[in-house]
C-alpha positions as CSV (number, residue, x, y, z in Angstrom):
1,X,-28.5,-10.9,-8.9
2,X,-26.2,-13.6,-7.5
3,X,-23.4,-12.5,-9.3
4,X,-23.7,-8.7,-8.1
5,X,-23.8,-10.0,-4.5
6,X,-20.6,-12.0,-5.2
7,X,-19.0,-9.1,-6.8
8,X,-19.7,-6.9,-3.7
9,X,-18.6,-9.5,-1.3
10,X,-15.2,-10.0,-3.0
11,X,-14.9,-6.3,-3.3
12,X,-15.6,-6.1,0.3
13,X,-13.4,-8.8,1.4
14,X,-10.7,-7.1,-0.7
15,X,-10.9,-4.0,0.9
16,X,-10.9,-5.6,4.6
17,X,-7.8,-7.6,3.4
18,X,-6.0,-4.5,2.2
19,X,-6.8,-2.6,5.4
20,X,-5.6,-5.5,7.3
21,X,-2.5,-5.5,5.3
22,X,-1.9,-1.8,5.8
23,X,-2.4,-2.1,9.6
24,X,0.0,-5.1,9.8
25,X,2.7,-3.1,8.0
26,X,2.5,-0.1,10.1
27,X,2.6,-2.5,13.1
28,X,5.5,-4.2,11.8
29,X,7.6,-1.4,11.5
30,X,9.8,-1.7,14.7
31,X,10.8,1.3,16.8
32,X,14.7,2.1,15.8
33,X,16.2,2.1,19.4
34,X,19.7,1.8,17.8
35,X,19.0,5.0,15.8
36,X,17.5,6.8,18.9
37,X,20.3,5.7,20.8
38,X,23.0,7.2,18.2
39,X,20.9,10.5,17.8
40,X,20.8,10.5,21.9
41,X,24.6,10.3,22.1
42,X,25.2,12.8,19.5
43,X,23.1,15.2,21.4
44,X,25.2,14.5,24.7
45,X,28.5,14.8,22.8
46,X,27.2,18.1,21.3
47,X,26.3,19.5,24.5
48,X,29.8,18.6,26.0
49,X,31.5,20.4,23.0
50,X,30.2,23.8,24.1
51,X,27.5,23.8,21.7
52,X,24.9,25.3,24.1
53,X,26.9,28.6,24.2
54,X,28.6,28.2,20.5
55,X,25.9,26.6,18.6
56,X,22.6,27.0,20.3
57,X,20.3,27.0,17.4
58,X,21.6,23.7,16.0
59,X,21.5,22.0,19.5
60,X,18.0,23.3,20.2
61,X,16.9,21.9,16.7
62,X,18.6,18.4,17.5
63,X,16.9,18.2,20.8
64,X,13.6,19.1,19.3
65,X,13.8,16.2,16.8
66,X,15.1,13.9,19.6
67,X,12.0,14.4,21.5
68,X,10.0,14.1,18.6
69,X,11.5,10.7,17.5
70,X,11.0,9.4,21.3
71,X,7.4,10.5,21.1
72,X,7.0,8.8,18.0
73,X,8.8,5.7,19.4
74,X,6.6,5.8,22.5
75,X,3.3,5.6,20.1
76,X,5.2,2.7,18.3
77,X,5.4,4.9,15.2
78,X,8.7,3.5,14.0
79,X,9.1,5.2,10.5
80,X,8.7,8.7,11.8
81,X,10.6,7.9,15.0
82,X,13.7,6.8,12.9
83,X,13.4,9.9,10.5
84,X,13.2,12.3,13.5
85,X,16.2,10.2,15.4
86,X,18.4,10.6,12.0
87,X,17.6,14.4,11.7
88,X,18.6,15.0,15.6
89,X,21.5,13.0,14.8
90,X,22.5,15.3,12.1
91,X,21.6,18.4,13.8
92,X,23.8,17.3,16.9
93,X,26.7,16.6,14.8
94,X,26.6,19.9,13.1
95,X,26.3,21.5,16.5
96,X,29.4,20.0,17.6
97,X,31.1,20.7,14.6
98,X,30.4,24.4,14.8
99,X,31.2,24.3,18.5
100,X,34.5,22.8,17.7
101,X,35.4,25.1,14.8
102,X,34.6,28.1,16.7
103,X,36.7,27.2,19.7
104,X,39.6,26.5,17.3
105,X,39.0,29.9,15.7
106,X,39.3,31.5,19.3
107,X,42.5,29.7,19.9
108,X,43.7,30.8,16.7
109,X,42.8,34.3,17.3
110,X,44.6,34.0,21.1
111,X,47.7,32.6,19.2
112,X,47.5,35.5,16.8
113,X,47.5,38.0,19.6
114,X,50.0,36.3,21.7
115,X,52.5,36.3,18.4
116,X,51.9,40.0,17.8
117,X,52.7,40.9,21.5
118,X,56.1,39.2,21.2
119,X,56.8,40.4,17.8
120,X,56.2,43.9,19.1
121,X,58.3,43.1,22.2
122,X,61.3,42.2,19.6
123,X,61.2,45.1,17.6
124,X,61.1,47.8,20.3
125,X,64.5,49.5,20.4
126,X,66.6,48.9,23.4
127,X,68.8,51.2,25.2
128,X,72.5,51.3,23.5
129,X,75.1,49.4,25.8
130,X,77.8,51.9,27.0
131,X,81.1,50.1,27.2
132,X,83.5,52.1,29.8
133,X,86.5,53.4,27.9
134,X,89.9,51.7,28.7
135,X,93.2,53.6,28.8
136,X,95.2,52.7,25.9
137,X,98.4,50.8,27.0
138,X,101.6,53.0,27.0
139,X,103.7,53.1,23.9
140,X,107.1,52.2,24.1
């Protein structure tokens, strides 16, 4: 009987220790403020690059994940905060790249149109130049 009680006490003690270790592990995961700051900067860069108009879906995804990261950080959930911050950073970089490539494509199209217009002007026939006839010098 005493042997069974000591087994139960050890098992109970082990369970309490495991729970305490698990809680300590969660509490010891720091909030990744540096990763949150990087994600925040990436979102701002994407907004300045024209992503709200040119890559709205990707920018919205980045903002949503940044919001989730900030909420997790506010609840001291370091692991999900870091994961959401990293995902927000990648989505914001994608939005910025898409906006920049869209702008580059629009600039290229404008340049091509200007080149077409210029080539059309240079190939149009011009009126012939008429040079008035000069009298021939008298023959001697």
